[in-house]
C-alpha positions in Angstrom: 3.4 0.9 -15.3 5.7 -1.5 -14.6 6.9 -4.1 -17.2 7.6 -7.4 -14.8 8.8 -11.0 -15.3 5.9 -13.2 -17.6 5.5 -10.1 -19.7 3.1 -8.3 -17.5 2.6 -5.2 -17.7 0.8 -3.8 -13.9 -1.4 -0.3 -13.5 -3.1 1.4 -10.7 -6.4 3.4 -10.7 -6.6 6.9 -9.8 -9.3 9.0 -8.4 -8.0 9.1 -4.9 -10.5 12.5 -4.6 -13.8 10.8 -5.5 -15.7 7.3 -4.9 -13.8 5.1 -6.5 -12.4 1.7 -5.4 -9.1 1.5 -4.9 -6.6 -1.6 -7.4 -3.9 -2.6 -9.3 -3.7 -4.9 -11.7 -1.4 -6.8 -14.4 -2.0 -7.3 -17.9 0.0 -9.6 -20.6 1.9 -7.4 -22.8 1.1 -8.6 -25.8 -2.8 -9.7 -25.2 -4.2 -7.1 -22.7 -5.4 -9.8 -21.0 -5.9 -9.7 -17.1 -3.9 -11.6 -15.0 -4.8 -11.0 -12.3 -6.4 -7.6 -10.2 -5.4 -7.0 -6.3 -8.0 -4.4 -4.4 -6.2 -2.1 -1.5 -9.6 -1.7 -0.1 -12.8 -4.3 0.5 -15.4 -4.4 -1.3 -19.2 -4.9 0.4 -19.1 -7.4 3.1 -22.0 -9.4 1.8 -20.3 -10.7 -1.0 -17.3 -12.5 -1.2 -13.9 -11.1 -0.6 -11.9 -10.9 -3.8 -8.9 -11.6 -1.9 -9.0 -13.2 1.0 -6.5 -10.7 3.8 -10.0 -8.1 2.9 -11.5 -10.2 5.0 -9.5 -8.7 8.1 -9.1 -5.6 6.5 -12.7 -5.0 6.4 -12.6 -5.0 10.3 -11.0 -1.8 9.9 -13.3 0.3 8.2 -16.6 1.2 9.8 -19.8 2.4 8.8 -20.9 1.5 4.6 -17.4 2.5 3.3 -17.9 0.4 0.1 -20.8 2.6 -0.9 -18.6 5.6 -0.8 -15.5 3.7 -2.6 -13.3 3.5 -0.2 -10.1 5.0 -1.6 -6.5 3.9 -1.7 -5.7 5.0 -5.0 -2.6 3.9 -6.6 -1.5 6.5 -9.2 1.8 6.3 -8.1 4.8 4.6 -6.4 5.7 1.9 -8.1 8.5 -0.1 -7.8 9.9 -3.9 -8.4 12.3 -6.5 -7.7 13.5 -8.7 -10.6 15.0 -10.8 -8.0 11.8 -12.3 -6.1 9.4 -11.4 -8.1 8.0 -8.8 -5.7 5.8 -5.9 -6.7 6.1 -2.8 -4.6 3.3 0.3 -4.5 2.1 2.7 -2.6 -1.7 3.9 -1.7 -3.4 6.5 -1.4 -5.3 8.2 1.0 -9.1 6.1 2.1 -12.1 7.9 1.2 -13.8 10.3 1.8 -10.6 11.7 3.7 -11.8 12.1 6.9 -13.2 10.0 9.7 -16.5 12.0 10.3 -18.0 10.9 6.8 -16.1 7.6 6.9 -16.0 6.3 10.2 -13.6 5.1 12.9 -11.2 2.5 11.8 -7.2 2.0 10.4 -8.6 2.2 6.9 -6.4 -0.9 5.4 -5.3 -1.0 2.7 -4.8 2.8 2.8 -1.8 4.8 3.1 0.2 1.5 3.0 3.3 0.0 0.8 1.7 -3.6 -0.2 4.3 -6.1 -1.5 2.5 -8.8 -3.8 4.5 -11.9 -6.0 4.3 -10.6 -9.6 3.5 -13.7 -11.2 -0.2 -14.2 -8.8 -1.1 -11.0 -7.3 -0.9 -12.5 -3.8 0.2 -10.5 -0.8 3.5 -11.0 0.0 3.4 -8.6 3.3 2.2 -4.9 4.1 2.7 -1.8 6.3 0.5 0.8 6.7 1.7 3.7 7.6 -0.8 6.4 8.4 -3.6 4.3 9.7 -6.8 6.4 10.1 -5.4 9.1 7.5 -7.7 12.9 8.4 -4.8 15.0 6.7 -4.5 13.4 3.4 -1.2 11.8 4.3 -1.1 9.3 0.9 1.8 6.7 0.4 2.0 7.6 -2.9 5.7 8.7 -3.4 8.4 7.1 -5.0 9.6 3.6 -3.3 13.6 3.3 -3.2 14.7 0.1 -3.6 18.6 -0.5 -2.6 21.5 -3.1 -0.2 22.1 -0.7 2.3 24.6 -2.6 5.0 22.9 -2.6 8.8 24.8 -3.8 12.0 27.2 -5.5 9.7 25.1 -7.3 7.0 23.5 -6.6 4.2 19.2 -5.7 3.8 18.0 -5.4 0.8 15.4 -3.0 1.7 12.8 -1.0 0.2 13.1 2.9 1.8 9.8 5.6 1.0 9.8 9.0 2.0 6.1 9.8 1.9 3.9 12.8 3.1 3.5 11.8 6.5 7.0 13.6 7.9 8.9 9.8 8.7 11.7 8.3 6.7 11.4 4.3 6.6 13.3 1.8 5.9 11.6 -1.1 5.3 13.4 -5.2 4.5 11.6 -5.3 1.4 11.6 -9.3 1.5 9.9 -9.7 4.9 8.3 -6.7 5.4 10.4 -5.9 8.5 10.6 -2.1 9.8 14.1 -1.6 10.3 13.5 2.3 11.1 11.3 5.5 10.9 12.8 8.3 11.6 10.9 12.0 11.4 12.6 14.4 8.7 10.3 17.3 9.4 8.9 18.8 12.3 5.4 16.0 12.9 2.5 17.8 15.0 0.3 14.0 13.6 2.1 11.6 15.5 4.3 11.4 18.2 6.9 8.9 17.0 6.6 5.0 15.2 7.7 2.1 17.4 9.7 -0.3 15.9 8.6 -3.5 17.7 4.6 -2.8 16.5 5.4 -0.7 13.5 2.5 1.7 15.0 
């Protein structure tokens, strides 16, 4: 868990190997009262979506994903930028792991870095590192915040080295992908397009 401004503690849910629906939430440190909750995968599309972005995320899923949970657990990979009041989390793989069981689609917001406002839990940006993950390449590795000199300009960045074999550098305020270089031999992708992020 992470303690953030406003007296909140943020924690996620584990259980990506089971039929869970991923989320992370903020609670008042004194009372334990829920301040906000962010679901990492859409629920039953016949019911109202808890967050507006889940409507678009649902379009990246197929079959009856909500009956099998969807996965995208948030069990590690937290960081917090107090200057901008942004909470960053890495999400796990979609559930079940293989497309054969869950159907085709990119499966947002599984295998993502999510950035949300600490005060409200509202989405600021997201970046999906592994769409349609069939390899258990969850994005829950530790997230590193730093300032880097890039092209003569200081950029506030988030760096991530998840299981997919790429090392990502992303502008942590805007979500702009700055680099994604392989750090080992990679067989699941030929590279990352910096313009599209795919």
